GUBA-151272 format. One record per residue (C-alpha): residue in three letters; x, y, z; residue number from 1. Coordinates in steps of 0.1 Angstrom, whole numbers, plus 5000, padded with zeros to 4 digits. Layout:
N
<node><type>ALA</type><xx>X</xx><yy>Y</yy><zz>Z</zz><seq>NUM</seq></node>
...
//
This chain:
81
<node><type>MET</type><xx>1229</xx><yy>3342</yy><zz>4625</zz><seq>1</seq></node>
<node><type>ARG</type><xx>1245</xx><yy>3363</yy><zz>4652</zz><seq>2</seq></node>
<node><type>ASP</type><xx>1280</xx><yy>3376</yy><zz>4654</zz><seq>3</seq></node>
<node><type>GLY</type><xx>1289</xx><yy>3359</yy><zz>4622</zz><seq>4</seq></node>
<node><type>LYS</type><xx>1277</xx><yy>3325</yy><zz>4633</zz><seq>5</seq></node>
<node><type>LEU</type><xx>1246</xx><yy>3305</yy><zz>4626</zz><seq>6</seq></node>
<node><type>LYS</type><xx>1226</xx><yy>3297</yy><zz>4657</zz><seq>7</seq></node>
<node><type>THR</type><xx>1236</xx><yy>3265</yy><zz>4673</zz><seq>8</seq></node>
<node><type>GLY</type><xx>1213</xx><yy>3236</yy><zz>4667</zz><seq>9</seq></node>
<node><type>LYS</type><xx>1202</xx><yy>3217</yy><zz>4636</zz><seq>10</seq></node>
<node><type>SER</type><xx>1209</xx><yy>3244</yy><zz>4610</zz><seq>11</seq></node>
<node><type>GLY</type><xx>1243</xx><yy>3255</yy><zz>4625</zz><seq>12</seq></node>
<node><type>ALA</type><xx>1255</xx><yy>3219</yy><zz>4630</zz><seq>13</seq></node>
<node><type>LYS</type><xx>1249</xx><yy>3211</yy><zz>4594</zz><seq>14</seq></node>
<node><type>SER</type><xx>1267</xx><yy>3241</yy><zz>4579</zz><seq>15</seq></node>
<node><type>THR</type><xx>1304</xx><yy>3232</yy><zz>4583</zz><seq>16</seq></node>
<node><type>ASN</type><xx>1312</xx><yy>3237</yy><zz>4546</zz><seq>17</seq></node>
<node><type>PHE</type><xx>1301</xx><yy>3273</yy><zz>4546</zz><seq>18</seq></node>
<node><type>ILE</type><xx>1315</xx><yy>3305</yy><zz>4561</zz><seq>19</seq></node>
<node><type>PRO</type><xx>1286</xx><yy>3325</yy><zz>4573</zz><seq>20</seq></node>
<node><type>THR</type><xx>1289</xx><yy>3363</yy><zz>4572</zz><seq>21</seq></node>
<node><type>LYS</type><xx>1263</xx><yy>3387</yy><zz>4584</zz><seq>22</seq></node>
<node><type>LEU</type><xx>1259</xx><yy>3422</yy><zz>4569</zz><seq>23</seq></node>
<node><type>ASP</type><xx>1238</xx><yy>3447</yy><zz>4587</zz><seq>24</seq></node>
<node><type>PHE</type><xx>1218</xx><yy>3468</yy><zz>4562</zz><seq>25</seq></node>
<node><type>THR</type><xx>1197</xx><yy>3487</yy><zz>4587</zz><seq>26</seq></node>
<node><type>GLU</type><xx>1216</xx><yy>3520</yy><zz>4581</zz><seq>27</seq></node>
<node><type>PRO</type><xx>1224</xx><yy>3529</yy><zz>4545</zz><seq>28</seq></node>
<node><type>THR</type><xx>1260</xx><yy>3532</yy><zz>4536</zz><seq>29</seq></node>
<node><type>ASP</type><xx>1280</xx><yy>3534</yy><zz>4504</zz><seq>30</seq></node>
<node><type>GLU</type><xx>1293</xx><yy>3499</yy><zz>4510</zz><seq>31</seq></node>
<node><type>GLN</type><xx>1257</xx><yy>3486</yy><zz>4516</zz><seq>32</seq></node>
<node><type>ALA</type><xx>1245</xx><yy>3502</yy><zz>4484</zz><seq>33</seq></node>
<node><type>GLU</type><xx>1274</xx><yy>3488</yy><zz>4464</zz><seq>34</seq></node>
<node><type>ILE</type><xx>1268</xx><yy>3452</yy><zz>4477</zz><seq>35</seq></node>
<node><type>SER</type><xx>1230</xx><yy>3456</yy><zz>4471</zz><seq>36</seq></node>
<node><type>GLU</type><xx>1236</xx><yy>3466</yy><zz>4436</zz><seq>37</seq></node>
<node><type>ARG</type><xx>1263</xx><yy>3440</yy><zz>4428</zz><seq>38</seq></node>
<node><type>TYR</type><xx>1242</xx><yy>3411</yy><zz>4441</zz><seq>39</seq></node>
<node><type>GLU</type><xx>1208</xx><yy>3427</yy><zz>4431</zz><seq>40</seq></node>
<node><type>VAL</type><xx>1195</xx><yy>3425</yy><zz>4467</zz><seq>41</seq></node>
<node><type>ILE</type><xx>1160</xx><yy>3440</yy><zz>4466</zz><seq>42</seq></node>
<node><type>GLY</type><xx>1145</xx><yy>3428</yy><zz>4499</zz><seq>43</seq></node>
<node><type>LEU</type><xx>1155</xx><yy>3416</yy><zz>4533</zz><seq>44</seq></node>
<node><type>PRO</type><xx>1163</xx><yy>3391</yy><zz>4546</zz><seq>45</seq></node>
<node><type>THR</type><xx>1184</xx><yy>3378</yy><zz>4518</zz><seq>46</seq></node>
<node><type>ILE</type><xx>1209</xx><yy>3349</yy><zz>4521</zz><seq>47</seq></node>
<node><type>LEU</type><xx>1234</xx><yy>3346</yy><zz>4493</zz><seq>48</seq></node>
<node><type>PHE</type><xx>1258</xx><yy>3317</yy><zz>4487</zz><seq>49</seq></node>
<node><type>LEU</type><xx>1290</xx><yy>3328</yy><zz>4470</zz><seq>50</seq></node>
<node><type>ASP</type><xx>1318</xx><yy>3307</yy><zz>4455</zz><seq>51</seq></node>
<node><type>GLU</type><xx>1354</xx><yy>3313</yy><zz>4462</zz><seq>52</seq></node>
<node><type>LYS</type><xx>1355</xx><yy>3341</yy><zz>4436</zz><seq>53</seq></node>
<node><type>GLY</type><xx>1327</xx><yy>3360</yy><zz>4453</zz><seq>54</seq></node>
<node><type>GLU</type><xx>1302</xx><yy>3351</yy><zz>4425</zz><seq>55</seq></node>
<node><type>GLU</type><xx>1267</xx><yy>3340</yy><zz>4435</zz><seq>56</seq></node>
<node><type>ILE</type><xx>1260</xx><yy>3303</yy><zz>4431</zz><seq>57</seq></node>
<node><type>GLU</type><xx>1232</xx><yy>3300</yy><zz>4406</zz><seq>58</seq></node>
<node><type>GLY</type><xx>1199</xx><yy>3290</yy><zz>4422</zz><seq>59</seq></node>
<node><type>SER</type><xx>1212</xx><yy>3293</yy><zz>4458</zz><seq>60</seq></node>
<node><type>ARG</type><xx>1197</xx><yy>3326</yy><zz>4469</zz><seq>61</seq></node>
<node><type>ILE</type><xx>1171</xx><yy>3326</yy><zz>4497</zz><seq>62</seq></node>
<node><type>THR</type><xx>1149</xx><yy>3356</yy><zz>4501</zz><seq>63</seq></node>
<node><type>GLY</type><xx>1126</xx><yy>3358</yy><zz>4531</zz><seq>64</seq></node>
<node><type>PHE</type><xx>1121</xx><yy>3335</yy><zz>4560</zz><seq>65</seq></node>
<node><type>LEU</type><xx>1128</xx><yy>3298</yy><zz>4557</zz><seq>66</seq></node>
<node><type>GLU</type><xx>1120</xx><yy>3271</yy><zz>4583</zz><seq>67</seq></node>
<node><type>ALA</type><xx>1151</xx><yy>3254</yy><zz>4598</zz><seq>68</seq></node>
<node><type>SER</type><xx>1143</xx><yy>3220</yy><zz>4581</zz><seq>69</seq></node>
<node><type>ASP</type><xx>1140</xx><yy>3237</yy><zz>4547</zz><seq>70</seq></node>
<node><type>PHE</type><xx>1173</xx><yy>3256</yy><zz>4553</zz><seq>71</seq></node>
<node><type>ILE</type><xx>1191</xx><yy>3224</yy><zz>4561</zz><seq>72</seq></node>
<node><type>GLN</type><xx>1178</xx><yy>3208</yy><zz>4530</zz><seq>73</seq></node>
<node><type>HIS</type><xx>1189</xx><yy>3239</yy><zz>4510</zz><seq>74</seq></node>
<node><type>LEU</type><xx>1224</xx><yy>3236</yy><zz>4525</zz><seq>75</seq></node>
<node><type>ARG</type><xx>1225</xx><yy>3199</yy><zz>4516</zz><seq>76</seq></node>
<node><type>SER</type><xx>1215</xx><yy>3205</yy><zz>4480</zz><seq>77</seq></node>
<node><type>LEU</type><xx>1242</xx><yy>3231</yy><zz>4477</zz><seq>78</seq></node>
<node><type>ARG</type><xx>1269</xx><yy>3207</yy><zz>4490</zz><seq>79</seq></node>
<node><type>GLU</type><xx>1258</xx><yy>3182</yy><zz>4463</zz><seq>80</seq></node>
<node><type>GLN</type><xx>1265</xx><yy>3207</yy><zz>4435</zz><seq>81</seq></node>
//
């Protein structure tokens, strides 16, 4: 993801039901600490999927690298929920 958008290609084309947002945690801030604590982020990269209330969708979290085909499958499974 770059500039708030998934890379074009297979994964980006399949993500139209989601609003991607990128947060840069390279420099510690109070906001970063608050978000990390709220969502219990303990390692990077972490991809969270939130509902319209800002609550994490159970079982949706991705921690670490994921191949594009696996990411697409993950998005599809979330759409079916």
